[in-house]
C-alpha positions in Angstrom: 0.0 0.0 0.0 1.4 3.4 -1.0 2.2 5.9 1.8 -0.7 8.3 1.2 -3.1 5.4 0.8 -1.8 3.9 4.1 -2.4 7.2 5.9 -5.9 7.4 4.4 -6.7 3.9 5.5 -5.3 4.6 9.0 -7.5 7.6 9.4 -10.5 5.7 8.1 -9.9 2.8 10.5 -9.3 5.1 13.4 -12.5 6.9 12.8 -14.4 3.6 12.9 -12.9 2.9 16.3 -13.8 6.3 17.7 -17.5 6.4 16.9 -20.4 4.4 18.2 -22.8 3.5 15.3 -26.5 4.0 15.9 -29.2 1.9 14.3 -31.8 3.7 12.1 -35.3 4.2 13.6 -36.9 2.8 10.5 -36.0 0.1 7.9 -33.4 1.8 5.8 -31.7 1.0 2.5 -28.2 2.5 2.6 -26.4 3.0 -0.7 -22.7 3.3 -1.4 -20.1 2.8 -4.1 -16.7 1.1 -4.4 -15.0 4.2 -5.7 -14.8 7.8 -4.7 -16.2 8.9 -8.1 -19.9 8.9 -9.0 -21.3 5.4 -9.5 -25.0 6.0 -10.1 -26.1 6.1 -6.5 -28.6 8.9 -6.9 -30.4 7.3 -9.9 -30.4 4.0 -7.9 -31.9 5.8 -4.9 -34.6 7.2 -7.1 -35.3 3.8 -8.7 -35.6 2.1 -5.3 -37.8 4.8 -3.8 -40.1 4.5 -6.8 -40.2 0.7 -6.6 -41.4 0.8 -3.0 -43.7 3.7 -3.5 -45.5 1.7 -6.1 -46.0 -1.0 -3.5 -47.6 1.3 -1.0 -44.7 2.3 1.2 -44.2 5.9 2.4 -40.6 6.4 1.3 -38.3 9.3 2.3 -34.7 9.8 1.1 -31.7 10.9 3.2 -28.7 12.7 1.9 -25.7 14.5 3.4 -26.3 17.4 1.0 -22.7 17.6 -0.1 -21.6 21.1 -1.0 -24.7 22.7 0.5 -24.7 25.5 3.2 -27.6 24.0 5.1 -27.3 23.6 8.9 -28.9 21.0 11.1 -31.7 18.9 9.5 -33.4 20.3 6.4 -36.4 19.0 4.4 -35.8 19.9 0.8 -38.5 22.0 -0.9 -38.9 23.5 -4.4 -37.6 26.8 -3.0 -34.2 25.4 -2.1 -31.2 25.8 -4.4 -28.2 23.4 -5.0 -26.0 25.9 -3.1 -28.2 25.5 0.0 -28.9 21.7 0.0 -26.5 20.2 -2.6 -27.4 18.9 -6.1 -28.3 15.3 -5.4 -31.1 16.1 -2.8 -32.8 18.4 -5.4 -33.0 15.5 -7.8 -34.2 13.1 -5.1 -36.8 15.6 -3.9 -38.4 15.6 -7.4 -39.5 12.0 -6.7 -39.9 11.6 -2.9 -39.6 13.6 0.3 -36.0 14.2 1.0 -34.0 15.3 4.1 -30.4 16.6 4.2 -28.2 16.5 7.3 -24.6 15.7 8.1 -26.0 13.6 10.9 -28.3 11.3 8.9 -29.5 9.6 12.1 -31.2 12.9 13.1 -32.6 13.3 9.6 -34.0 9.7 9.9 -35.7 10.6 13.1 -37.3 13.6 11.5 -38.5 11.5 8.6 -40.0 9.0 11.0 -41.8 11.8 12.8 -43.2 12.9 9.4 -44.7 9.6 8.6 -42.0 7.8 6.6 -42.2 4.0 6.7 -39.0 3.2 4.7 -35.9 5.2 4.2 -33.4 5.3 1.3 -30.0 6.8 2.2 -28.4 8.1 -1.0 -25.0 7.7 0.6 -23.9 6.4 4.0 -22.4 2.9 3.2 -19.0 4.0 4.4 -20.2 6.2 7.3 -19.1 4.4 10.6 -21.7 6.4 12.5 -24.6 4.5 10.8 -25.5 0.9 11.5 -27.3 -0.3 8.4 -29.1 -3.6 8.3 -29.4 -3.3 4.5 -26.3 -2.0 2.7 -26.6 -1.8 -1.1 -23.5 -1.5 -3.2 -24.0 0.4 -6.5 -21.4 -0.6 -9.0 -20.8 1.1 -12.3 -19.5 -1.6 -14.7 -18.5 1.0 -17.3 -16.3 2.9 -14.8 -15.1 -0.2 -13.0 -12.6 0.1 -10.1 -9.7 1.7 -11.9 -6.3 0.4 -10.8 -7.9 -1.3 -7.7 -5.8 0.7 -5.3 -7.1 2.6 -2.2 -7.5 6.3 -2.4 -5.5 8.5 -3.2 -3.3 6.0 -5.1 -6.5 4.7 -6.7 -10.3 5.2 -6.6 -11.3 2.7 -3.9 -13.0 4.1 -0.8 -12.1 1.0 1.3 -10.5 -2.4 0.7 -12.7 -4.4 -1.6 -12.9 -7.4 0.7 -14.1 -5.1 3.5 -16.8 -3.5 1.3 -18.1 -6.9 0.1 -18.2 -8.3 3.6 -20.8 -5.5 4.5 -22.8 -5.7 1.3 -26.4 -7.0 1.5 -27.2 -6.5 -2.2 -25.2 -5.4 -5.3 -26.8 -3.2 -8.0 -24.5 -3.5 -11.0 -25.2 -0.9 -13.7 -24.3 -1.4 -17.4 -22.7 -4.8 -17.1 -21.9 -7.8 -14.9 -20.4 -7.5 -11.4 -16.8 -8.9 -11.8 -16.1 -9.9 -8.1 -17.0 -13.0 -6.1 -19.6 -12.2 -3.5 -22.1 -14.0 -1.4 -24.6 -11.1 -1.8 -27.2 -11.3 -4.5 -26.5 -9.2 -7.6 -29.2 -7.3 -9.5 -28.4 -5.7 -12.9 -29.9 -2.6 -14.3 -29.2 -0.1 -17.1 -29.3 3.7 -17.2 -30.4 4.7 -20.6 -30.2 8.3 -22.0 -33.4 10.0 -23.0 -32.1 12.1 -25.8 -34.2 15.1 -26.7 -35.7 14.8 -30.2 -35.0 18.4 -30.9 -31.2 17.8 -30.6 -30.9 14.7 -32.7 -28.5 15.4 -35.5 -27.4 18.7 -34.0 -23.8 19.6 -33.1 -23.2 19.6 -29.3 -20.7 21.2 -26.9 -20.9 19.2 -23.7 -19.7 20.0 -20.2 -19.9 18.3 -16.9 -18.7 18.5 -13.3 -19.0 14.9 -12.1 -16.8 12.3 -10.5 -16.6 10.5 -13.8 -17.5 13.0 -16.6 -16.2 10.7 -19.4 -19.2 8.5 -18.9 -21.5 11.4 -19.9 -19.4 12.2 -23.0 -19.3 8.5 -24.0 -23.1 8.3 -23.6 -23.5 11.2 -26.0 -21.2 9.7 -28.5 -23.0 6.4 -28.3 -26.2 8.4 -29.3 -24.3 9.5 -32.4 -24.1 13.0 -31.1 -21.8 15.3 -33.0 -19.6 16.4 -30.1 -17.5 19.4 -31.2 -15.9 19.9 -27.8 -16.1 18.8 -24.2 -15.3 20.6 -21.0 -14.7 19.1 -17.5 -15.3 21.0 -14.3 -14.6 19.8 -10.7 -17.2 17.4 -9.1 -20.2 19.4 -7.7 -19.0 22.6 -9.3 -21.3 25.6 -9.0 -21.3 27.3 -12.4 -21.1 31.1 -12.7 -22.9 33.2 -15.3 -19.5 34.2 -16.6 -18.4 30.6 -17.2 -21.7 29.7 -18.9 -21.6 32.8 -21.1 -18.1 31.7 -22.2 -19.4 28.2 -23.0 -22.3 29.6 -24.9 -20.0 31.8 -27.0 -17.9 28.8 -27.8 -21.0 26.7 -28.8 -22.2 29.6 -31.0 -18.9 29.7 -32.8 -19.2 26.0 -33.6 -22.9 26.3 -34.5 -23.6 23.9 -31.7 -26.0 23.5 -28.7 -24.8 23.5 -25.1 -25.6 20.3 -23.2 -24.9 19.0 -19.7 -26.2 16.4 -17.2 -29.3 16.7 -15.2 -27.2 16.8 -12.0 -25.1 19.6 -13.4 -28.2 21.5 -14.6 -29.5 22.1 -11.0 -26.2 23.9 -10.3 -26.7 26.4 -13.1 -28.1 29.8 -12.3 -31.8 30.1 -13.1 -31.1 33.0 -15.5 -29.0 30.7 -17.8 -31.1 27.5 -17.9 -33.2 28.4 -20.9 -30.1 28.4 -23.1 -28.8 25.0 -22.0 -30.1 21.4 -22.5 -29.7 18.6 -20.0 -29.7 14.8 -20.6 -32.3 12.8 -18.7 -31.8 9.1 -18.0 -34.2 6.2 -17.5 -33.7 3.2 -15.2 -34.4 -0.4 -16.5 -34.1 -3.6 -14.5 -32.4 -6.4 -16.4 -34.6 -9.1 -14.7 -37.7 -7.4 -13.4 -39.2 -10.4 -11.7 -36.0 -11.4 -9.9 -35.5 -7.7 -8.9 -39.0 -7.5 -7.5 -38.6 -10.7 -5.5 -35.2 -9.8 -4.0 -36.1 -6.2 -3.2 -39.4 -7.2 -1.5 -37.4 -9.7 0.6 -35.0 -7.0 1.7 -37.9 -5.1 3.4 -39.7 -8.1 4.7 -36.5 -9.3 6.4 
């Protein structure tokens, strides 16, 4: 193990020894990924929330609200901005009641008081303060696990063996799960919903994600004419000046400006009419098997 990775792992293990995990007050599905980059956890959280909503459960989502300025426990509303509560909670709140808090146990208690019957935690798999009975590993088969090394020498958030030992269920997106595990594996696909108005058009694409190349690859797979791509830091809040510069570049190419749905909520309202975003749809590979296993998770 490289020196910086050794220090990271030492700090991670030390933190686990110093905290006392608390069980959630309600049945909770806690999601996490293998890598530090985006792995599709938010679309997975939305898909799981919708699955159980369709079966009569009152589902609430929990999120840390990374990048937001919120304090304490906040229930996300349509009046909130990404700067206040983070980008992912805004996407979750379009589908189900959503709470943000650094202390997700307190958020879970608030959700329970508000009538929730089932909680979906967008992230929390690697949080030692949370004792999750159901830990769901979301794996992006396109992104993979890089060089297989622990952060910062590689993208892994924890040793793979440790992650798999705590996994109740694996959701593998876009391909098979390549590691041996005793946990059941469900496969699903995230498919782009490409706007009809942009088919055949030239595009200038930009993204501030953990793995932006996946977005650009998706556009190319749709036969989009990408004239240029721009990468920003993950969770980047775009300024009007940056977006005006991108719009000028797109205009010079005779192209339209496109980004992801997650990036779109970090764009100032005044600029959104001039920018398109790519929606995605979730599809289970084996719907009946998925239904049976997911229902078993909640029944216990």
